[in-house]
KEDREN-433415 format. One line per field, with one value per residue (C-alpha): y, x, z; residue in three letters; residue number from 0. Coordinates in pm, 1 decimal, padded with zeros to 6 digits. Each point is the difference from the previous one (the first is absolute). Layout:
BEGIN
north	[Y,...]
east	[X,...]
up	[Z,...]
residuo	[ALA,...]
num	[NUM,...]
//
This chain:
BEGIN
north	[10562.2,-00141.0,-00283.4,-00139.6,-00321.5,-00072.7,-00374.5,-00103.7,-00079.6,00091.8,00294.7,00283.4,-00047.7,00297.8,00003.7,00302.2,-00078.7,00161.0,-00126.4,00048.9,-00186.8,-00208.5,-00143.8,00068.8,00195.2,00093.2,-00172.0,00088.4,-00213.6,00120.9,-00049.0,-00084.2,-00371.1,-00216.2,-00145.6,-00194.6,00028.8,00370.4,-00074.7,-00173.1,00335.9,00100.7,-00338.5,00050.0,00334.0,-00152.6,-00289.4,00238.5,00226.7,-00075.8,-00173.2,00098.3,00285.0,-00207.5,-00312.1,-00183.2,-00042.8,-00368.0,00085.9,00268.9,-00232.8,-00270.6,00250.4,00101.7,-00356.9,-00114.6,00298.1,-00071.6,-00370.7,00068.3,00251.8,-00249.0,-00275.7,00235.8,00066.0,00366.1,-00041.7,-00101.2,-00152.5,-00139.0,00263.1,00068.0,00221.6,00087.0,00188.6,-00001.2,-00219.7,00013.5,00008.6,00305.1,00181.0,-00093.4,00141.4,00327.2,00022.5,-00059.5,00281.4,00231.2,-00075.3,00089.2,-00350.2,-00030.2,00248.7,00040.9,00090.6,00356.6,00033.1,-00023.7,00175.1,-00241.3,00066.8,-00131.1,-00106.7,-00119.1,00006.0,-00115.4,-00352.6,-00154.5,-00335.4,-00282.2,-00046.6,00372.3,-00018.8,-00282.1,00180.7,00316.3,-00192.2,-00061.4,00349.3,00194.6,-00221.5,00047.3,00374.4,00023.1,-00207.3,00237.8,00306.6,00135.7,-00058.6,00010.1,-00248.0,-00057.3,-00145.2,-00097.2,-00131.7,-00212.2,00034.2,-00228.2,-00089.7,-00349.8,-00335.6,-00107.8,-00253.0,00107.3,-00292.5,00018.6,00015.2,-00358.5,-00171.8,-00272.5,00129.2,-00334.7,-00078.0,00333.9,00091.7,-00198.4,00085.8,-00094.1,00239.5,00269.7,-00035.2,-00024.3,00320.0,00192.6,00034.2,00159.5,-00188.0,00204.1,-00119.0,00243.2,00071.3,-00058.1,-00338.8,-00117.1,-00157.9,00044.1,00274.6,-00006.2,00360.6,00130.8,00373.8,00114.5,-00329.5,00065.2,00282.8,-00012.2,00228.5,00002.4,00172.1,00077.4,00094.2,00024.6,-00305.3,00220.3,00008.4,-00374.3,-00015.6,-00275.1,-00145.5,-00359.4,-00062.4,-00090.5,00313.8,00219.4,-00123.7,00099.1,00324.6,00114.2,-00113.8,00145.1,00299.3,-00237.9,-00144.4,00355.2,00086.0,-00309.4,00105.5,00337.9,-00173.3,-00233.9,-00315.0,-00159.6,-00143.5,-00170.1,-00140.2,-00366.6,-00219.7,00144.6,00246.0,-00006.7,00217.6,-00161.1,00087.1,-00225.8,-00068.1,-00135.6,00113.6,00352.5,00066.9,-00131.7,00178.0,-00070.0,00158.5,00044.4,00153.0,00142.6,00006.9,00376.9,00053.2,00013.7,-00215.6,-00072.7,-00090.1,-00109.2,-00075.0,-00129.1,00009.6,-00190.2,00245.4,-00203.3,-00295.7,-00236.8,-00331.3,-00214.6,00181.3,-00004.8,-00378.8,-00040.6,00218.0,-00099.4,-00353.8,00042.9,-00236.9,00049.1,00031.1,00305.6,00147.5,-00036.1,00183.7,00290.7,00033.7,-00234.6,-00369.8,-00033.4,00071.0,00143.9,00288.6,00308.7,00070.7,00341.3,00063.9,00371.8,00077.4,-00198.5,00125.1,00366.7,00043.9,00260.2,00036.9,-00098.9,00361.1,00115.9,-00267.4,00106.0,00365.2,-00096.8,-00191.3,00296.5,00232.4,-00228.7,-00023.7,00380.2,00035.2,-00205.8,00095.4,00302.0,-00017.3,00194.0,-00064.7,-00174.2,-00130.6,-00239.4,00177.4,-00037.0,-00163.8,-00251.9,-00096.2,-00023.9,-00231.0,-00208.7,-00043.7,-00108.5,-00259.4,-00125.8,-00073.0,-00151.5,-00176.7,00029.6,-00059.6,-00261.4,-00366.1,-00104.1,00212.5,-00108.4,-00368.4,00034.2,-00248.7,-00230.4]
east	[10547.9,00150.5,-00106.0,00151.5,-00039.1,00156.2,00048.7,-00118.1,00316.7,00199.9,00101.5,-00159.8,-00049.4,-00079.7,-00096.6,-00003.6,-00189.7,-00114.3,-00285.9,-00084.2,-00247.2,-00119.1,00345.4,00293.7,00259.3,00242.5,00054.6,00254.3,00007.8,00181.0,-00001.1,00202.9,00004.2,00306.2,00051.9,00289.2,00139.0,-00047.6,-00088.3,-00319.7,-00166.7,00016.7,-00143.3,-00294.3,-00074.5,00035.3,-00231.0,-00284.1,00022.6,-00269.7,-00225.8,-00369.9,-00081.5,-00285.2,00211.8,-00064.9,00259.2,00038.9,00072.0,00254.9,00165.6,00033.8,00147.7,00269.8,00083.2,00016.0,00218.6,00247.0,00004.4,00073.8,00271.4,00164.6,-00017.6,00149.8,00298.2,-00077.0,00073.0,00324.6,-00186.8,-00346.8,-00268.0,-00069.7,-00292.5,00016.9,-00277.4,-00226.9,-00121.5,-00122.6,-00352.0,00083.7,00121.2,-00323.0,-00209.1,00196.4,-00060.7,-00374.2,-00005.4,00181.8,-00265.0,-00281.8,-00142.2,00106.8,00022.1,00235.9,-00060.1,00101.3,-00280.9,-00265.3,-00116.6,-00120.0,-00276.1,00094.5,-00299.9,00001.8,-00359.9,-00119.5,-00122.6,-00252.5,-00184.4,00194.8,-00253.3,00018.7,00379.7,-00026.8,-00265.1,00211.9,00269.4,-00249.1,-00150.8,00326.8,00138.7,-00315.0,00006.7,00354.7,-00091.8,-00291.4,00224.2,-00174.9,00294.6,00377.4,00256.1,-00061.4,00181.8,-00246.3,00094.9,-00259.0,-00133.9,-00257.1,-00138.2,-00141.4,00174.4,-00004.1,00130.5,00048.5,00026.7,00129.1,-00240.5,00069.5,00048.2,-00229.2,-00193.1,-00018.8,00366.4,00121.3,-00236.4,-00104.6,-00365.1,00038.7,00292.0,-00192.3,-00295.2,00217.2,00190.7,-00283.8,00185.3,-00141.5,00098.0,00034.6,00104.1,00226.8,-00010.6,00376.9,00168.4,00252.8,-00036.7,-00208.1,00074.9,-00098.0,-00040.8,-00073.3,-00000.5,00358.0,00166.6,00062.8,00105.1,-00206.7,-00013.4,-00151.9,00169.3,-00216.5,00192.6,-00058.9,00102.8,00246.0,00221.4,00064.5,-00011.9,00225.3,00069.3,-00079.4,-00208.7,00313.6,00180.7,-00299.7,-00012.1,00360.6,-00038.7,-00303.6,00152.1,00348.2,-00087.1,-00108.8,00351.4,00129.3,-00264.6,00085.8,00362.7,-00097.1,-00141.5,00295.5,-00117.0,00232.2,-00248.3,00018.5,-00243.2,-00084.6,-00177.6,-00268.9,-00170.1,00154.9,00240.4,00224.5,00272.9,00262.3,-00262.0,-00253.7,-00287.5,-00126.8,-00264.1,-00189.2,-00156.7,-00291.7,-00124.4,-00308.0,00003.0,-00318.2,-00079.4,-00044.0,00372.4,00035.6,00208.7,-00072.6,00310.9,-00061.0,00247.8,-00039.9,00291.6,00014.0,00048.4,-00094.9,-00231.7,-00133.3,00119.6,-00221.3,-00310.8,00107.6,00042.8,-00352.0,-00151.1,00206.5,00064.0,00373.9,00279.7,00314.2,00210.3,-00192.6,00006.3,00378.0,00021.9,-00168.9,00278.3,-00078.8,00049.1,-00250.3,-00369.3,00064.7,00200.4,-00115.7,00062.0,00158.1,00280.4,-00074.0,-00062.1,00298.3,00242.8,-00097.2,-00098.2,-00248.3,-00375.7,-00203.1,-00111.9,00361.1,00085.0,-00291.2,00104.3,00353.6,-00137.8,-00206.6,00298.5,00219.4,-00261.7,-00030.6,00378.4,00012.2,-00316.5,-00221.6,-00294.3,-00298.9,-00218.8,-00322.0,-00318.1,-00279.3,-00282.8,-00362.7,-00098.7,00283.5,-00108.6,-00359.5,00103.7,00209.5,-00296.9,-00210.3,00264.2,00003.0,-00372.3,00024.3,00335.1,00255.0,-00249.3,-00189.3,00059.8,-00025.1,00304.1,00190.5,-00057.8,00025.4,00287.2,-00143.8]
up	[08000.3,00316.0,00224.8,00319.9,00195.5,00339.2,00036.7,00350.4,00189.4,-00310.7,-00211.5,-00196.9,-00374.3,-00225.1,-00367.8,-00230.6,-00319.6,-00321.0,-00216.7,-00366.1,-00218.3,00292.9,00073.3,00230.4,-00198.1,00277.1,00334.0,00266.3,00315.6,00312.4,00377.1,00308.5,-00079.4,-00076.3,-00347.1,-00148.4,-00258.1,-00076.4,-00362.3,00112.5,00068.6,-00367.1,-00097.6,00235.6,-00167.9,-00348.1,00088.0,00081.4,-00305.0,-00254.0,00249.1,-00004.4,00238.5,00141.5,00059.2,00324.7,00272.4,-00089.7,-00365.9,00089.6,00250.5,-00264.8,-00247.2,00250.8,00098.9,-00364.0,-00091.8,00278.5,-00085.7,-00368.0,00083.4,00232.2,-00265.0,-00260.4,00222.6,00067.0,00371.0,00165.9,00297.6,00080.7,00068.3,00366.6,00105.0,00369.4,00178.2,-00305.7,-00284.3,-00358.3,00138.9,00215.6,-00312.9,-00178.7,00284.5,-00008.3,-00376.2,00047.2,00253.9,-00237.8,-00262.4,00240.6,00027.0,00362.7,00283.5,00293.9,00364.2,-00079.5,-00254.7,00272.8,00314.9,00267.7,00249.4,00343.9,00208.8,00361.6,00125.3,00339.1,00077.7,-00238.4,00004.9,-00169.6,-00279.4,-00081.0,-00013.2,-00252.8,-00201.2,-00018.9,-00184.6,-00279.9,00014.9,-00017.0,-00274.9,-00206.0,00065.1,-00134.1,-00305.8,-00064.0,00028.6,00310.1,00233.3,-00035.6,00134.1,00370.4,00300.0,00275.2,00343.2,00180.7,00355.0,00164.4,00345.6,-00056.7,-00030.0,-00361.8,-00247.0,-00359.7,-00240.1,-00355.6,-00290.2,-00103.3,00336.1,00130.1,00300.3,00179.5,-00063.9,00136.4,00283.6,00307.8,00077.2,00368.3,00040.7,-00185.5,00236.4,00312.2,-00075.6,-00169.4,-00332.0,-00314.9,-00318.0,-00318.0,-00346.6,-00187.7,-00373.3,-00017.6,00008.8,00256.8,00341.0,00312.6,00252.2,00367.9,00114.3,00347.3,00060.5,00030.3,-00093.9,-00370.4,-00228.0,-00315.4,-00302.4,-00346.1,-00293.1,-00302.8,-00314.4,-00375.8,-00201.0,-00191.4,00310.7,-00029.8,-00380.3,-00127.8,00343.1,00083.3,00311.0,00194.3,-00117.3,00077.7,00360.8,00055.1,-00192.7,00200.8,00331.1,-00050.3,00218.2,00280.6,00017.7,00044.5,00259.2,00203.3,-00012.7,00145.2,00309.3,00038.8,-00180.0,-00255.0,-00249.7,-00338.1,-00253.7,00041.6,-00252.3,-00224.1,00231.4,00348.3,00196.6,00259.8,00248.5,00160.2,00270.7,-00251.7,-00216.8,00064.3,-00263.3,-00299.8,-00296.5,-00230.9,-00321.4,-00212.7,-00348.4,-00148.5,-00369.4,00020.2,00051.3,00379.2,00233.0,00365.8,00198.9,00358.1,00280.6,00356.4,00240.8,00329.3,00285.9,00310.3,-00062.0,00267.1,-00144.9,00226.3,-00113.2,-00362.8,00010.9,00138.5,-00273.0,-00303.1,-00116.8,-00045.3,00095.7,00203.1,-00314.2,-00115.1,00349.5,00019.3,-00332.6,00172.7,00251.9,00290.8,00072.0,00284.1,00019.0,00347.4,-00147.2,-00184.1,-00366.7,00052.9,-00251.1,-00036.6,00368.9,00126.2,-00264.4,00016.9,00365.1,-00125.5,00051.2,-00304.6,-00054.8,-00019.4,-00252.6,-00221.8,00029.7,-00105.1,-00298.2,-00113.4,00044.2,-00209.3,-00276.5,-00003.8,-00020.2,-00319.3,-00186.3,-00054.2,00241.4,00129.9,00302.8,-00093.3,00154.0,-00080.7,-00178.4,00110.9,-00327.3,00036.0,00349.2,-00120.6,-00285.0,00242.1,00230.7,-00296.7,-00090.1,00358.7,-00025.6,-00348.1,00017.5,00279.6,00278.9,-00199.0,00104.9,-00367.2,-00089.2,00309.1,-00083.9,-00378.0,00022.9,00269.5]
residuo	[UNK,UNK,UNK,UNK,UNK,UNK,UNK,UNK,UNK,UNK,UNK,UNK,UNK,UNK,UNK,UNK,UNK,UNK,UNK,UNK,UNK,UNK,UNK,UNK,UNK,UNK,UNK,UNK,UNK,UNK,UNK,UNK,UNK,UNK,UNK,UNK,UNK,UNK,UNK,UNK,UNK,UNK,UNK,UNK,UNK,UNK,UNK,UNK,UNK,UNK,UNK,UNK,UNK,UNK,UNK,UNK,UNK,UNK,UNK,UNK,UNK,UNK,UNK,UNK,UNK,UNK,UNK,UNK,UNK,UNK,UNK,UNK,UNK,UNK,UNK,UNK,UNK,UNK,UNK,UNK,UNK,UNK,UNK,UNK,UNK,UNK,UNK,UNK,UNK,UNK,UNK,UNK,UNK,UNK,UNK,UNK,UNK,UNK,UNK,UNK,UNK,UNK,UNK,UNK,UNK,UNK,UNK,UNK,UNK,UNK,UNK,UNK,UNK,UNK,UNK,UNK,UNK,UNK,UNK,UNK,UNK,UNK,UNK,UNK,UNK,UNK,UNK,UNK,UNK,UNK,UNK,UNK,UNK,UNK,UNK,UNK,UNK,UNK,UNK,UNK,UNK,UNK,UNK,UNK,UNK,UNK,UNK,UNK,UNK,UNK,UNK,UNK,UNK,UNK,UNK,UNK,UNK,UNK,UNK,UNK,UNK,UNK,UNK,UNK,UNK,UNK,UNK,UNK,UNK,UNK,UNK,UNK,UNK,UNK,UNK,UNK,UNK,UNK,UNK,UNK,UNK,UNK,UNK,UNK,UNK,UNK,UNK,UNK,UNK,UNK,UNK,UNK,UNK,UNK,UNK,UNK,UNK,UNK,UNK,UNK,UNK,UNK,UNK,UNK,UNK,UNK,UNK,UNK,UNK,UNK,UNK,UNK,UNK,UNK,UNK,UNK,UNK,UNK,UNK,UNK,UNK,UNK,UNK,UNK,UNK,UNK,UNK,UNK,UNK,UNK,UNK,UNK,UNK,UNK,UNK,UNK,UNK,UNK,UNK,UNK,UNK,UNK,UNK,UNK,UNK,UNK,UNK,UNK,UNK,UNK,UNK,UNK,UNK,UNK,UNK,UNK,UNK,UNK,UNK,UNK,UNK,UNK,UNK,UNK,UNK,UNK,UNK,UNK,UNK,UNK,UNK,UNK,UNK,UNK,UNK,UNK,UNK,UNK,UNK,UNK,UNK,UNK,UNK,UNK,UNK,UNK,UNK,UNK,UNK,UNK,UNK,UNK,UNK,UNK,UNK,UNK,UNK,UNK,UNK,UNK,UNK,UNK,UNK,UNK,UNK,UNK,UNK,UNK,UNK,UNK,UNK,UNK,UNK,UNK,UNK,UNK,UNK,UNK,UNK,UNK,UNK,UNK,UNK,UNK,UNK,UNK,UNK,UNK,UNK,UNK,UNK,UNK,UNK,UNK,UNK,UNK,UNK,UNK,UNK,UNK,UNK,UNK,UNK,UNK,UNK,UNK,UNK,UNK,UNK,UNK,UNK,UNK,UNK,UNK,UNK,UNK,UNK,UNK]
num	[0,1,2,3,4,5,6,7,8,9,10,11,12,13,14,15,16,17,18,19,20,21,22,23,24,25,26,27,28,29,30,31,32,33,34,35,36,37,38,39,40,41,42,43,44,45,46,47,48,49,50,51,52,53,54,55,56,57,58,59,60,61,62,63,64,65,66,67,68,69,70,71,72,73,74,75,76,77,78,79,80,81,82,83,84,85,86,87,88,89,90,91,92,93,94,95,96,97,98,99,100,101,102,103,104,105,106,107,108,109,110,111,112,113,114,115,116,117,118,119,120,121,122,123,124,125,126,127,128,129,130,131,132,133,134,135,136,137,138,139,140,141,142,143,144,145,146,147,148,149,150,151,152,153,154,155,156,157,158,159,160,161,162,163,164,165,166,167,168,169,170,171,172,173,174,175,176,177,178,179,180,181,182,183,184,185,186,187,188,189,190,191,192,193,194,195,196,197,198,199,200,201,202,203,204,205,206,207,208,209,210,211,212,213,214,215,216,217,218,219,220,221,222,223,224,225,226,227,228,229,230,231,232,233,234,235,236,237,238,239,240,241,242,243,244,245,246,247,248,249,250,251,252,253,254,255,256,257,258,259,260,261,262,263,264,265,266,267,268,269,270,271,272,273,274,275,276,277,278,279,280,281,282,283,284,285,286,287,288,289,290,291,292,293,294,295,296,297,298,299,300,301,302,303,304,305,306,307,308,309,310,311,312,313,314,315,316,317,318,319,320,321,322,323,324,325,326,327,328,329,330,331,332,333,334,335,336,337,338,339,340,341,342,343,344,345,346,347,348,349,350,351,352,353,354,355,356,357]
//
């Protein structure tokens, strides 16, 4: 059995394993990583033999680290161990994939959906609907790009409404406020000023990854897509993507008990900073993090750095995703839209939900 794991920003790790009696009997680790000294590779393999076939990533990682530490203390190496482009944890993830506990991108076919404009509350409700549909086995992994016509603010599941949103600015600019099911920060969204997508995947795709690792793993293709349109981007902090000009995008997640993960990203295309400051209670420091130092400027890292219309950027993103993963064209199903509308009435359009954290 073989499993592979590509470290975001790093190297590929592969593990070929054999199992007997519920334990690993043979393990062979390989990849395009760098490892010194050479003898450390055999120690990694030895450290994993005999481990339970259902061992968690943390347990396998500890076994590798302990094995390397003992070998170094016993004088088996002529130099300290250096792992470049990978880690003991990356090896453990590859082993879990080989054992069938975790899946890779190549194990799935992704539906790509880009429907026309929908009301903000429906957009929020669809995140819950599609994630629940995947957990129930009625839908496969899905990449959905958002479109909308109204001004809206989406606040994170755990944010305080009064601390994040200015009611006078909301009334002045006719803004719809929607609370997401995912965490993270508030997003001010006028039609055409952001690029937003939701990625719904099975939990097996991020098996063994910490939250921080899963953000980078699920957003690795975004770094490549930005490169295709001329933006040199890197990961920043827990869940952000930045360029030399400042922050470009932020992600949020929600994991359901049924085994589905919602991964959500919003990217600043061309935001009216004056309006945003009137609607959101954010300070100058946070605004400067978004790529501008004056409220009289626009937050436009994607527009200014690409010189492309928003539609072209989205098309390039979809093309890049298709070039890396197996995809099919998809669409929202009538029953999904019906369920979303029901959730708007019960939850996402309900003031009690919106103000659940006052």
